MIKE-222566 format. One record per residue: x, y, z of N, C-alpha, C in turn; residue number from 1. Coordinates in pm, whole numbers, padded with zeros to 5 digits. Atoms other than C-alpha are relative to their C-alpha. Example, Ala and Ser with C-alpha at 12.3 -4.5 7.8 and 13.67 -1.06 7.14 Angstrom:
     n.c1     n.c2     n.c3    ca.c1    ca.c2    ca.c3     c.c1     c.c2     c.c3     n
    00089   -00119    00000    01230   -00450    00780    00090    00120    00000     1
   -00082   -00119   -00006    01367   -00106    00714   -00077    00109    00073     2
REM end
This chain:
     n.c1     n.c2     n.c3    ca.c1    ca.c2    ca.c3     c.c1     c.c2     c.c3     n
    00084   -00120    00000    00000    00000    00000    00087    00124    00000     1
   -00070   -00127    00004    00094    00363   -00042   -00043    00085    00120     2
    00025   -00083   -00116    00123    00570    00275    00066    00135   -00017     3
   -00058   -00134   -00005    00177    00944    00306   -00001    00045    00145     4
   -00014   -00053   -00135    00308    01080    00637    00014    00151   -00008     5
   -00011   -00146   -00004    00252    01448    00708    00046    00041    00140     6
   -00058   -00039   -00127    00472    01589    00982    00095    00117   -00021     7
   -00089   -00115    00013    00645    01921    01034    00141   -00032    00046     8
   -00131    00041   -00052    00935    01739    01207    00033   -00140   -00047     9
   -00046    00132    00043    01134    01451    01066    00152   -00002    00006    10
   -00146    00013   -00005    01488    01317    01089    00061    00076   -00119    11
   -00090    00013   -00115    01752    01448    01109   -00026    00098    00114    12
    00026   -00092   -00110    01584    01704    01337    00000   -00075    00133    13
   -00008    00060   -00133    01638    01638    01707   -00129    00032    00075    14
    00128   -00017   -00067    01286    01595    01844   -00066   -00136    00011    15
    00066    00129   -00022    01079    01312    01985   -00093   -00034   -00116    16
    00090    00024    00111    00823    01354    01706    00075   -00048   -00124    17
   -00080    00040    00116    01093    01328    01440    00047   -00144    00012    18
   -00045    00138   -00023    01230    01007    01594   -00117   -00098   -00016    19
    00117    00088    00000    00881    00858    01635   -00051   -00023   -00141    20
    00050    00014    00137    00771    00926    01278    00098   -00075   -00089    21
   -00099    00078    00077    01096    00793    01135   -00014   -00148    00031    22
    00018    00141   -00037    01044    00470    01330   -00123   -00058   -00068    23
    00120    00048    00067    00694    00442    01186    00025   -00018   -00149    24
   -00032    00012    00142    00818    00509    00832    00088   -00123   -00024    25
   -00086    00118    00012    01089    00247    00884   -00082   -00128    00011    26
    00082    00119   -00019    00830   -00001    01010   -00089   -00029   -00120    27
    00084    00019    00118    00599    00055    00714    00082   -00047   -00120    28
   -00085    00039    00112    00884    00031    00462    00051   -00142    00015    29
   -00049    00136   -00024    01018   -00286    00624   -00106   -00104   -00030    30
    00110    00092    00029    00675   -00442    00577   -00035   -00001   -00149    31
    00017    00004    00144    00698   -00372    00203   -00090    00106   -00058    32
    00089   -00105    00049    00481   -00063    00176    00079    00118   -00058    33
   -00060   -00119    00058    00555    00250   -00025   -00033    00120    00088    34
    00018   -00108   -00096    00607    00550    00202    00055    00131   -00058    35
   -00043   -00135    00035    00624    00921    00121   -00021    00090    00121    36
    00008   -00091   -00115    00696    01177    00394   -00003    00143   -00051    37
    00010   -00142    00034    00579    01536    00344    00038    00080    00123    38
   -00052   -00067   -00118    00786    01743    00583    00070    00130   -00038    39
   -00063   -00131    00019    01001    02055    00616    00150   -00014   -00022    40
   -00145   -00004    00008    01356    02152    00534    00055    00022    00141    41
   -00050   -00013   -00137    01554    02102    00858    00092    00120    00014    42
   -00094   -00110   -00020    01761    02380    01014    00142   -00045   -00032    43
   -00137    00030    00043    02126    02401    00915    00076   -00082    00101    44
   -00076    00072   -00104    02247    02265    01249   -00053   -00140    00028    45
    00060    00130   -00027    02036    01949    01225    00083   -00116   -00054    46
   -00076    00108    00059    02291    01753    01026   -00069   -00054   -00124    47
    00056    00060    00121    02206    01522    00739   -00048   -00141    00030    48
    00050    00138   -00011    02022    01195    00694   -00039   -00046   -00139    49
    00037    00056    00130    01965    00964    00399   -00105   -00109    00023    50
    00110    00094   -00012    01662    00744    00335   -00006   -00083   -00127    51
   -00005    00086    00117    01693    00449    00102   -00131   -00073   -00025    52
    00118    00085    00011    01362    00275    00170   -00130    00075   -00025    53
    00119   -00078    00025    01117    00562    00126    00039    00140   -00044    54
   -00023   -00132    00056    01080    00912   -00016   -00034    00108    00103    55
    00023   -00113   -00090    01114    01228    00194   -00001    00127   -00085    56
    00015   -00124    00076    00984    01547    00031   -00009    00117    00098    57
   -00012   -00111   -00095    01075    01872    00205   -00044    00132   -00063    58
    00050   -00128    00043    00934    02222    00188    00052    00107    00096    59
   -00046   -00106   -00092    01069    02553    00325   -00111    00036    00100    60
    00097   -00033   -00104    00902    02659    00648    00054    00114    00086    61
   -00042   -00104   -00093    00910    02955    00885    00037   -00063    00133    62
   -00043    00049   -00130    01099    02890    01207    00020    00118    00093    63
   -00019   -00108   -00096    01126    03090    01526    00149    00027    00020    64
   -00140   -00039   -00020    01447    03245    01660    00087   -00117    00041    65
   -00076    00117   -00042    01551    02910    01805    00007   -00109   -00105    66
   -00003    00099    00106    01505    02728    01475   -00113   -00100    00005    67
    00110    00093   -00015    01178    02562    01577   -00118    00036   -00089    68
    00130   -00023    00063    00855    02519    01386   -00101    00004    00115    69
    00084   -00014   -00119    00666    02649    01690   -00066    00137   -00004    70
    00076   -00124    00010    00392    02912    01685   -00099   -00011   -00115    71
    00109    00019    00095    00074    02955    01485    00037    00045   -00141    72
   -00045   -00041    00134    00235    03146    01198    00092   -00107   -00058    73
   -00090    00105    00046    00505    02879    01179   -00078   -00126   -00041    74
    00083    00116    00036    00244    02601    01183   -00067    00022   -00135    75
    00071   -00030    00125    00051    02773    00905    00093   -00008   -00120    76
   -00095    00003    00111    00366    02800    00693    00029   -00142   -00045    77
   -00009    00141    00040    00377    02421    00695   -00135   -00052   -00047    78
    00130    00061    00023    00006    02340    00700   -00057    00030   -00138    79
    00065   -00034    00126   -00109    02528    00390    00071   -00061   -00121    80
   -00065    00073    00109    00161    02401    00151   -00023   -00151    00010    81
    00026    00143   -00018    00111    02054    00303   -00137   -00038   -00056    82
    00135    00029    00049   -00261    02071    00223   -00002   -00010   -00151    83
   -00005    00003    00146   -00193    02152   -00141    00074   -00124   -00050    84
   -00079    00118    00041    00068    01876   -00166   -00078   -00129    00023    85
    00075    00121   -00034   -00159    01624    00002   -00117   -00022   -00096    86
    00112    00012    00093   -00441    01698   -00241    00038   -00077   -00126    87
   -00043    00067    00125   -00233    01559   -00529    00089   -00120    00027    88
   -00087    00114   -00032   -00032    01291   -00345   -00073   -00132   -00022    89
    00056    00133    00020   -00089    00930   -00439    00008   -00077    00131    90
    00001    00063   -00132   -00197    00749   -00123   -00119   -00093    00017    91
    00109    00086   -00047   -00402    00460    00011   -00046    00045    00139    92
    00033   -00049   -00133   -00390    00616    00358    00099    00110    00037    93
   -00080   -00112   -00047   -00256    00928    00529    00019   -00012    00150    94
   -00030    00001   -00143   -00087    00947    00869    00047    00140    00039    95
   -00033   -00136   -00042   -00070    01280    01050    00051    00003    00143    96
   -00053   -00030   -00132    00131    01399    01346   -00055    00137    00042    97
    00037   -00136   -00042    00023    01700    01560    00102    00102   -00051    98
    00108   -00060   -00077   -00017    01994    01588   -00138   -00027   -00058    99
    00137    00029    00046   -00396    01965    01564   -00039    00075   -00127   100
    00030   -00069    00125   -00404    02225    01285    00038   -00087   -00119   101
   -00042    00091    00106   -00209    01981    01070   -00097   -00117   -00011   102
    00092    00112    00000   -00436    01695    01174   -00136    00036   -00058   103
    00131   -00041    00049   -00754    01891    01101    00001    00022   -00151   104
   -00009   -00023    00145   -00639    02000    00753    00021   -00132   -00075   105
   -00016    00132    00062   -00522    01647    00675   -00133   -00075   -00002   106
    00132    00064   -00006   -00865    01522    00786   -00092    00055   -00108   107
    00084   -00062    00102   -01033    01771    00552    00037   -00054   -00139   108
   -00044    00053    00129   -00823    01656    00256   -00045   -00145   -00016   109
    00039    00142    00007   -00890    01291    00338   -00150   -00015   -00019   110
    00145    00003    00020   -01264    01364    00356   -00033    00027   -00147   111
    00024   -00035    00140   -01255    01526    00013    00043   -00114   -00093   112
   -00054    00105    00087   -01044    01248   -00136   -00047   -00140    00037   113
    00053    00128   -00049   -01221    00971    00059    00112   -00099    00028   114
   -00113    00081   -00043   -00897    00840    00204   -00002   -00012    00153   115
   -00006    00013   -00145   -00853    00702    00556    00117    00078    00060   116
   -00102   -00074   -00073   -00659    00915    00804    00030   -00070    00131   117
   -00043    00047   -00132   -00458    00791    01100    00074    00114    00069   118
   -00055   -00113   -00075   -00361    01037    01371    00088   -00055    00112   119
   -00096    00049   -00100   -00052    00977    01586    00001    00100    00116   120
    00015   -00090   -00114   -00139    01134    01922    00105   -00027    00106   121
   -00104    00012   -00102    00177    01172    02124   -00043    00068    00129   122
    00057   -00067   -00117   -00012    01404    02358   -00127    00071   -00044   123
    00121   -00077    00029   -00322    01621    02378    00036    00147    00010   124
   -00052   -00137    00005   -00222    01969    02268   -00090    00099    00073   125
    00089   -00096   -00064   -00530    02150    02391    00007   -00012    00152   126
   -00020    00015   -00144   -00478    02004    02739    00126    00074    00044   127
   -00125   -00070   -00035   -00124    02141    02736   -00022    00150    00005   128
    00027   -00144    00000   -00254    02488    02650   -00077    00041    00125   129
    00072   -00027   -00123   -00497    02472    02940    00096   -00003    00119   130
   -00094    00016   -00111   -00214    02357    03166    00090    00123    00019   131
   -00088   -00118   -00012   -00007    02668    03088   -00080    00130    00004   132
    00088   -00118   -00012   -00307    02901    03126    00001    00088   -00124   133
    00010   -00076    00126   -00315    03002    02760   -00136    00068   -00006   134
    00130   -00064    00015   -00594    03243    02665   -00108   -00099   -00044   135
    00106    00097    00026   -00929    03064    02648   -00033   -00011   -00148   136
    00033    00008    00143   -00986    03157    02285    00104   -00083   -00075   137
   -00105    00079    00064   -00651    02997    02193   -00021   -00148    00027   138
    00021    00141   -00035   -00708    02673    02383   -00131   -00052   -00059   139
    00127    00043    00057   -01069    02664    02260    00011   -00028   -00149   140
   -00019    00021    00143   -00967    02702    01896    00082   -00126   -00026   141
   -00082    00119    00018   -00697    02437    01932   -00080   -00126    00035   142
    00086    00113   -00035   -00950    02208    02103   -00091   -00037   -00116   143
    00087    00026    00114   -01180    02246    01804    00076   -00072   -00112   144
   -00082    00067    00102   -00901    02154    01560    00030   -00144    00043   145
   -00037    00133   -00048   -00801    01859    01778   -00118   -00096   -00008   146
    00119    00085    00010   -01157    01727    01792   -00025   -00043   -00144   147
    00017    00036    00141   -01180    01740    01412    00097   -00110   -00039   148
   -00101    00100    00036   -00856    01545    01375   -00032   -00136    00062   149
    00026    00126   -00070   -00951    01283    01635   -00128   -00067   -00047   150
    00129    00058    00038   -01313    01237    01527   -00003   -00045   -00145   151
   -00001    00037    00141   -01242    01223    01154    00099   -00112   -00031   152
   -00102    00103    00025   -00951    00980    01191   -00062   -00139   -00002   153
    00038    00141    00003   -01007    00621    01091    00056   -00070    00124   154
   -00062    00058   -00118   -00769    00530    01373    00095    00100    00066   155
   -00089   -00087   -00076   -00568    00703    01645    00098   -00087    00076   156
   -00104    00065   -00080   -00238    00583    01788    00032    00092    00116   157
   -00030   -00076   -00121   -00189    00699    02146    00123   -00060    00066   158
   -00126    00049   -00056    00146    00675    02325   -00015   -00050    00143   159
    00021    00049   -00137   -00007    00594    02665   -00149   -00017    00024   160
    00142    00018   -00035   -00331    00487    02831   -00065    00134    00032   161
    00054   -00131   -00032   -00374    00842    02958   -00036    00080   -00123   162
    00029   -00071    00125   -00351    00992    02610   -00117   -00066   -00071   163
    00111    00072    00063   -00585    00722    02479   -00133    00038    00064   164
    00123   -00036   -00071   -00844    00805    02747   -00046    00140   -00039   165
    00036   -00136    00037   -00832    01175    02664   -00043    00007   -00148   166
    00038    00001    00142   -00847    01104    02288   -00143   -00050   -00016   167
    00137    00052    00007   -01162    00897    02337   -00100    00103    00053   168
    00088   -00101   -00057   -01312    01171    02554   -00026    00113   -00099   169
    00015   -00107    00100   -01258    01414    02265   -00061   -00050   -00131   170
    00074    00050    00115   -01431    01186    02016    00066   -00106   -00084   171
   -00065    00106    00078   -01178    00933    01886   -00074   -00133    00023   172
    00077    00125   -00010   -01347    00600    01814    00087   -00125    00000   173
   -00085    00118    00020   -01071    00359    01717    00140    00034    00046   174
   -00126   -00043   -00061   -00770    00402    01946    00084   -00121    00038   175
   -00096    00105   -00036   -00465    00182    01986    00115    00064    00077   176
   -00112   -00050   -00079   -00201    00234    02254    00128   -00067   -00047   177
   -00134    00048    00035    00155    00198    02128    00098    00085    00081   178
   -00083   -00075   -00094    00396    00297    02403    00114    00072   -00072   179
   -00110   -00078    00055    00655    00563    02330    00132   -00076    00015   180
   -00128    00068   -00009    01016    00465    02287    00114    00093   -00035   181
   -00120   -00078    00030    01369    00580    02220    00090   -00083   -00091   182
   -00090    00066    00094    01625    00498    01953    00122   -00051    00077   183
   -00110    00056   -00078    01860    00260    02134    00130   -00011   -00079   184
   -00126   -00006    00076    02109    00279    01849    00071    00133    00024   185
   -00057   -00131   -00033    02161    00644    01948    00020    00017    00150   186
   -00005   -00018   -00144    02087    00635    02320    00041   -00131    00067   187
   -00058    00115   -00068    02309    00387    02501    00119    00050    00081   188
   -00112   -00048   -00083    02588    00407    02760    00124    00025   -00084   189
   -00124   -00037    00069    02893    00589    02623    00086    00081    00095   190
   -00091   -00079   -00082    03193    00773    02761   -00054    00142    00015   191
    00057   -00131   -00029    03087    01099    02925    00071    00111   -00077   192
   -00056   -00117    00068    03137    01435    02754    00041    00108    00098   193
   -00029   -00102   -00101    03194    01621    03083    00146    00043   -00006   194
   -00138   -00048    00009    03504    01844    03071    00081   -00020    00127   195
   -00071    00023   -00125    03590    01773    03435   -00073   -00107    00079   196
    00056    00108   -00080    03506    01531    03713   -00110    00047    00095   197
    00104   -00051   -00088    03252    01755    03889   -00132   -00072   -00026   198
    00128    00068    00022    02921    01574    03946   -00103    00094   -00059   199
    00101   -00086    00061    02628    01700    03744   -00129   -00079   -00025   200
    00129    00052    00042    02262    01646    03666   -00029    00054   -00140   201
    00027   -00041    00137    02126    01669    03315   -00150    00002   -00025   202
    00138   -00010    00046    01794    01785    03173    00006    00016   -00151   203
   -00005   -00003    00146    01740    01715    02803   -00140    00017   -00058   204
    00127   -00010    00071    01467    01807    02559   -00071    00132    00023   205
    00081   -00121   -00003    01183    02055    02568   -00012    00058    00140   206
    00020   -00073   -00125    01161    02319    02840   -00125    00084   -00017   207
    00127   -00073    00014    00798    02428    02862   -00059    00029    00136   208
    00060   -00039   -00127    00577    02580    03126   -00063   -00117    00072   209
    00070    00109   -00068    00375    02266    03191    00096   -00106    00054   210
   -00099    00093   -00054    00692    02064    03246    00064    00053    00128   211
   -00042   -00059   -00126    00809    02306    03513    00140   -00037    00046   212
   -00137    00038   -00037    01181    02233    03504    00069    00103    00088   213
   -00057   -00099   -00093    01240    02547    03710    00015   -00055    00140   214
   -00010    00057   -00135    01189    02329    04017    00142   -00050    00028   215
   -00137    00049   -00019    01538    02187    03962    00097    00116    00023   216
   -00083   -00118   -00023    01695    02531    03937   -00022    00053    00142   217
    00032   -00047   -00135    01517    02633    04259    00059   -00091    00107   218
   -00058    00094   -00095    01657    02321    04425    00151    00014    00013   219
   -00145   -00003    00004    02018    02401    04335    00068    00066    00120   220
   -00067   -00056   -00118    02102    02635    04628    00016   -00099    00114   221
   -00010    00100   -00106    02025    02356    04876    00098   -00110   -00038   222
   -00095    00103    00045    02219    02105    04665    00142    00051    00012   223
   -00135   -00057   -00005    02518    02338    04644    00050    00017    00143   224
   -00041   -00011   -00139    02519    02385    05019    00065   -00129    00049   225
   -00056    00130   -00038    02598    02013    05049    00109   -00045   -00097   226
   -00095    00041    00105    02784    01961    04720    00033    00122   -00084   227
   -00026   -00129    00065    02935    02296    04614    00052   -00009   -00143   228
   -00051    00012    00136    03087    02160    04292   -00104   -00055   -00097   229
    00103    00060    00085    02764    02009    04158   -00049    00100   -00105   230
    00051   -00084    00108    02624    02139    03831   -00131   -00058   -00054   231
    00123    00038    00070    02295    02131    03645    00014    00045   -00144   232
   -00020   -00030    00142    02319    02111    03266   -00129   -00024   -00077   233
    00118    00009    00085    02027    02182    03033    00042   -00014   -00145   234
   -00019    00014    00144    02025    02061    02672   -00136   -00006   -00066   235
    00129   -00008    00066    01738    02152    02446   -00044    00144   -00010   236
    00054   -00134    00009    01511    02451    02411   -00149   -00005    00027   237
    00144   -00003   -00024    01156    02563    02464   -00045    00136    00047   238
    00058   -00130   -00034    00923    02842    02563    00041    00050    00137   239
   -00038   -00041   -00135    01047    02843    02925    00150    00024    00014   240
   -00145   -00009   -00011    01418    02863    02843    00045    00137    00050   241
   -00042   -00134   -00041    01446    03240    02882   -00021    00023    00149   242
    00026   -00018   -00144    01284    03241    03227    00091   -00089    00083   243
   -00092    00089   -00072    01500    02946    03331    00139    00062    00009   244
   -00131   -00066   -00002    01814    03136    03233    00003    00113    00102   245
    00006   -00110   -00096    01703    03437    03435    00001   -00052    00143   246
    00006    00059   -00134    01622    03220    03736    00136   -00056    00040   247
   -00131    00059   -00029    01955    03038    03713    00103    00107    00031   248
   -00097   -00107   -00024    02152    03362    03694   -00022    00063    00136   249
    00032   -00057   -00131    01977    03472    04013    00033   -00096    00115   250
   -00012    00095   -00111    01990    03153    04221    00132   -00078    00001   251
   -00121    00083    00006    02294    02957    04099    00077    00032   -00128   252
   -00056   -00048    00127    02481    03158    03834    00116   -00083   -00055   253
   -00117    00075    00046    02791    02938    03820   -00024   -00150   -00005   254
    00025    00144   -00012    02623    02602    03863   -00101   -00052   -00102   255
    00099    00042    00099    02358    02595    03587    00047    00044   -00139   256
   -00048   -00028    00135    02459    02573    03221   -00103   -00044   -00104   257
    00093    00030    00109    02258    02572    02899    00081   -00029   -00125   258
   -00081    00043    00114    02404    02378    02608   -00072    00001   -00133   259
    00074   -00005    00125    02131    02427    02348   -00037   -00139   -00050   260
    00037    00128    00062    02010    02156    02113    00126   -00070   -00050   261
   -00117    00078    00043    02268    01883    02055   -00048   -00127   -00069   262
    00038    00125    00066    02264    01573    01832   -00020   -00112    00102   263
    00025    00109   -00094    02141    01249    01993    00126   -00065    00057   264
   -00122    00066   -00048    02491    01100    02013    00067    00083    00109   265
   -00060   -00087   -00101    02618    01402    02207   -00086    00004    00126   266
    00090    00005   -00115    02311    01404    02430    00022   -00127    00081   267
   -00022    00127   -00068    02374    01038    02508    00128    00002    00083   268
   -00125   -00010   -00075    02730    01117    02616   -00019    00079    00128   269
    00024   -00080   -00120    02612    01385    02857   -00088   -00075    00099   270
    00088    00077   -00088    02333    01166    02993    00076   -00112    00069   271
   -00072    00116   -00053    02568    00871    03040    00087    00035    00121   272
   -00089   -00037   -00109    02797    01064    03274   -00067    00070    00116   273
    00071   -00078   -00103    02527    01231    03485   -00027   -00083    00125   274
    00042    00066   -00125    02451    01152    03848   -00147   -00036   -00008   275
    00141    00028    00019    02087    01165    03744   -00054    00083   -00114   276
    00068   -00073    00108    01862    01269    03458   -00132    00052    00055   277
    00112   -00068   -00063    01592    01516    03556   -00120    00011   -00094   278
    00126   -00007    00076    01230    01502    03439   -00107    00055    00094   279
    00104   -00057   -00086    00932    01698    03569   -00126    00031   -00079   280
    00129   -00046    00052    00565    01773    03509   -00071    00070    00115   281
    00072   -00072   -00104    00378    02037    03706   -00130   -00075    00030   282
    00119    00080   -00031    00106    01838    03890   -00128    00082    00003   283
    00130   -00061   -00015   -00262    01910    03884   -00041    00095   -00110   284
    00034   -00090    00110   -00271    02090    03548   -00054   -00076   -00121   285
    00060    00077    00108   -00431    01815    03344    00097   -00072   -00088   286
   -00101    00065    00083   -00107    01668    03215    00074   -00109    00074   287
   -00066    00103   -00080   -00027    01407    03477    00006   -00135   -00070   288
   -00003    00126    00073   -00090    01130    03222    00122   -00013   -00092   289
   -00110    00000    00097    00218    01226    03014    00117   -00084    00048   290
   -00124    00075   -00026    00529    01009    02992    00108    00055   -00093   291
   -00100   -00061    00088    00812    01225    02854    00104   -00099   -00049   292
   -00098    00090    00061    01052    01052    02618    00135    00006    00069   293
   -00130   -00013   -00067    01347    01182    02820    00020   -00104    00110   294
   -00013    00109   -00097    01271    00913    03081    00066   -00120   -00066   295
   -00054    00116    00071    01342    00642    02825    00143    00025   -00047   296
   -00135   -00032    00046    01647    00822    02687    00101   -00015    00113   297
   -00091    00010   -00114    01803    00843    03033    00026   -00145    00036   298
   -00016    00140   -00037    01738    00480    03119    00079   -00077   -00105   299
   -00074    00068    00106    01873    00370    02780    00149    00023    00012   300
   -00141   -00032   -00021    02202    00538    02874    00051   -00054    00134   301
   -00041    00056   -00127    02208    00357    03209    00002    00099    00114   302
   -00001   -00106   -00101    02143    00675    03408   -00134    00004    00073   303
    00127   -00005   -00074    01883    00684    03688   -00072    00132   -00019   304
    00086   -00115    00021    01593    00925    03654   -00042    00056    00136   305
    00068   -00065   -00112    01474    01178    03910   -00121    00071   -00058   306
    00123   -00061    00051    01112    01258    03833   -00066    00080    00110   307
    00071   -00088   -00092    00940    01550    04005   -00143    00015   -00047   308
    00140   -00009    00038    00563    01522    03998   -00077   -00123    00043   309
    00087    00113   -00033    00281    01269    04015   -00052   -00061   -00130   310
    00067    00055    00117    00083    01050    03781    00075   -00110   -00070   311
   -00049    00113    00078    00186    00818    03500    00152   -00011    00002   312
   -00146    00006    00002    00554    00914    03492    00055   -00046    00134   313
   -00043    00044   -00133    00591    00869    03868   -00017   -00150    00012   314
    00023    00145   -00005    00439    00522    03839    00099   -00074   -00089   315
   -00095    00063    00092    00660    00440    03540    00137   -00015    00065   316
   -00133    00003   -00062    00977    00529    03730    00002   -00092    00120   317
    00002    00080   -00122    00876    00363    04058   -00020   -00149   -00029   318
    00034    00141    00024    00726    00041    03921    00110   -00075   -00073   319
   -00106    00067    00077    01019   -00029    03690    00140    00029    00053   320
   -00128   -00027   -00066    01291    00090    03929    00097    00074   -00092   321
   -00080   -00079    00092    01417    00352    03685    00070    00118    00069   322
   -00063   -00110   -00072    01527    00597    03955   -00081    00040    00121   323
    00069   -00053   -00116    01368    00820    04219   -00113    00093   -00042   324
    00112   -00091    00021    01046    01019    04246   -00004    00098    00116   325
    00009   -00103   -00102    01005    01346    04435   -00130    00078   -00016   326
    00110   -00094    00008    00713    01567    04521    00048    00123   -00077   327
   -00039   -00115    00081    00705    01873    04301    00019    00122    00091   328
   -00038   -00114   -00083    00877    02114    04539    00152    00008    00003   329
   -00146   -00012   -00001    01231    02254    04549    00065   -00074    00116   330
   -00059    00065   -00118    01290    02114    04899    00009   -00151   -00019   331
    00001    00146    00019    01189    01757    04816    00092   -00040   -00115   332
   -00088    00029    00114    01367    01766    04480    00146    00010    00043   333
   -00139   -00017   -00046    01686    01896    04646    00043   -00119    00085   334
   -00034    00114   -00085    01673    01615    04903    00032   -00123   -00083   335
   -00025    00116    00084    01654    01353    04628    00126    00019   -00085   336
   -00124   -00026    00073    01930    01519    04425    00121   -00024    00090   337
   -00109    00022   -00096    02152    01518    04734    00018   -00150    00026   338
   -00008    00145   -00022    02066    01151    04794    00071   -00069   -00116   339
   -00068    00057    00116    02180    01071    04441    00150    00029    00004   340
   -00141   -00037   -00007    02507    01256    04495    00071   -00068    00116   341
   -00060    00065   -00116    02566    01101    04839    00023   -00149   -00022   342
   -00011    00144    00023    02513    00746    04716    00090   -00030   -00118   343
   -00081    00042    00114    02722    00550    04471   -00090   -00019   -00122   344
    00077    00014    00124    02609    00543    04109   -00038   -00148   -00017   345
    00042    00141    00014    02398    00224    04068    00038   -00057   -00135   346
   -00025    00068    00127    02468   -00032    03799   -00116    00028   -00094   347
    00106   -00039    00092    02277    00087    03497   -00045   -00110   -00095   348
    00034    00106    00095    02251   -00249    03321   -00149   -00034    00004   349
    00144    00026   -00010    01898   -00304    03454   -00079    00102   -00081   350
    00069   -00105    00074    01790    00030    03307    00010   -00022   -00150   351
   -00023    00022    00144    01945   -00043    02969   -00081   -00118   -00050   352
    00074    00120    00042    01792   -00390    02952   -00150    00026   -00003   353
    00143   -00027   -00004    01450   -00259    03051   -00044    00079   -00123   354
    00037   -00080    00116    01446    00001    02774    00004   -00085   -00127   355
   -00010    00082    00121    01564   -00246    02511   -00114   -00100   -00010   356
    00110    00096    00001    01291   -00488    02615   -00138    00061   -00005   357
    00132   -00058   -00016    01009   -00241    02668   -00023    00133   -00072   358
    00018   -00135    00055    01073    00095    02504    00095    00031   -00115   359
   -00083   -00023    00118    01280    00049    02190   -00084    00061   -00110   360
    00074   -00068    00104    01170    00286    01917   -00017   -00087   -00124   361
    00013    00091    00114    01235    00022    01652   -00121   -00091    00017   362
    00117    00083   -00029    00980   -00203    01821   -00128    00081   -00010   363
    00116   -00088    00005    00740    00088    01860   -00044    00025   -00144   364
    00034   -00025    00140    00756    00169    01489   -00060   -00120   -00069   365
    00051    00123    00061    00700   -00191    01389   -00142   -00030    00047   366
    00132    00027   -00055    00402   -00231    01622   -00103    00099   -00056   367
    00092   -00101    00053    00242    00097    01507   -00032   -00028   -00146   368
    00021    00029    00141    00291    00005    01142   -00089   -00123   -00018   369
    00080    00122    00010    00143   -00342    01196   -00146    00026    00033   370
    00139   -00029   -00037   -00167   -00202    01367   -00071    00077   -00111   371
    00062   -00078    00107   -00233    00052    01092   -00033   -00088   -00120   372
    00023    00082    00119   -00194   -00201    00812   -00107   -00106    00024   373
    00103    00100   -00030   -00408   -00463    00986   -00138    00067    00008   374
    00126   -00072   -00007   -00677   -00202    01053   -00050    00035   -00140   375
    00038   -00028    00138   -00674   -00100    00688   -00049   -00126   -00071   376
    00042    00126    00061   -00701   -00464    00583   -00142   -00035    00046   377
    00135    00027   -00051   -01006   -00503    00809   -00102    00092   -00066   378
    00089   -00097    00066   -01157   -00189    00653   -00033   -00045   -00141   379
    00021    00045    00138   -01109   -00325    00303   -00089   -00124   -00005   380
    00076    00126   -00001   -01258   -00661    00399   -00149    00023    00021   381
    00141   -00027   -00029   -01582   -00497    00511   -00065    00089   -00104   382
    00056   -00090    00102   -01627   -00273    00207   -00070   -00078   -00111   383
REM end
């Protein structure tokens, strides 16, 4: 069959969505299907990637100052050319990744062309907007787009039970849970990139308001009182980065560093040498069901996780012995960071084995591809 994937992010960009969609494209191609990816031209610092098993078609797109396709004007600069391209693309089925504007326009095209749409729901965007107290008209408009994408989709892939529950509540009818994962060929234990022997914690990936990674910066003064050489290193970017930098310069100016977006191999080196990998979600804002990919990336590198918050991620870390969990407060987080520094680094082989057995992106892509193709076969059999 012929599949068209529409996504604003695709390899070699460094983003969970780009990794996830590449794994799906790989899974579909490995099963013998013809795959075309309609995506954007990556930023200059993204590196290069080659694709022998499927076609990747790129289009210029507006990016923000950090090189991201983030913001409604930026989304529109992808969505409208994508719509025109999708109208003439040869496809048996279309697969869309968020944002919901992309999903809604893809749904409209599929309705016109009478093609089935599958929506890959890594999270619920309108819930995230509510969580960060976005203006009601913004979250309401995004909710409307998201409902169109979810309700018009032939099938929805959700990365967790929590996302699946919310997708159904918004109107999705045919939902399959395919757990998130990480590329274990990129994320695995390697020699640390640290320039000295000072202990450090690492935070990788998106820095957004609903994730609340400022709690780790606020914890640093207490950590430094016990371990004055400790450092906190951020890698990635996001809407909260500017406020995090300001907070760090005020509370711990010499102990918090921002390294920007780095390739996966370099991120793995920093994660591998850390005393702990930090992950957080502000509790009680409607996003406690999320399971950030950075949990899997850390465990794949053999590094214990410190999760600040409640909900699905806390259960994931505790039930699978992936690290420690702290209440979302600077005092509790500082106590757990100090405990990690006071204790000896645990053997990470259990973490690595768990990820390879339960959260490998290669497996995730294969499972997602198999579900979509089997669902399409069932659809054809009933026509």
